[in-house]
Phi, psi and omega in degrees: 000148178296152174283165174305323177296322180285328174296313179298321175295318176298315177303312177297326175294313178304313185297318185293315181298312179292326176298330182259015179058032178256045179301326178300313182299315181299317176295319176304315186273323190238010174253147173284149181295341177256023189289158183235140174238132182234122180265159181292331184224164178298144179270177179302345179286340182103000184232137176275353179245138170249110176265124179102151185297319182297317177300317188289320175298314178300321175291326174294318184293321179298312185303308187290332176282334182269351186222143177257123184270123183264321185194148168215143176237144174236127182245136179129198011277158171241112182280138179229115183058218184250001188226004184208163177207155180239156166221165180244135171256134171240122189223134176244114181222164165247126176290118187299314180301315183272334190076005177285123174263143189224141168257118189243135170229128182219152173257130176248131180247128183242125174265141190234129173280183182295342182268356183078021177261144167286127181251344185204136170229138186229128182248129177240137185201157173295129179251000000 
């Protein structure tokens, strides 16, 4: 398993890349190909879960195409145990279809395998 320092380093890399809207680079380098992404509620596809790296990338692409991002902050990482860390996202977006502007705050927990790859991400937020 990764050491707490390795988890912290991966978390800091995630924060840096997400802060600079480089999620694709993050996913290509640090996600397992069979990673799973779990939202707090079902997405427009009807499922809260996206299985596999390609499905996670497609979900990200959908999100950015459906929202205008005004600002985002990423706080953390917060290491938990030997296999996970969490970050807090504060996001200000406008949903393109409705024109509704929203301030979102969510906690994302990332599970990491023995190879240092993210295998699962879970998002929790007020619904």
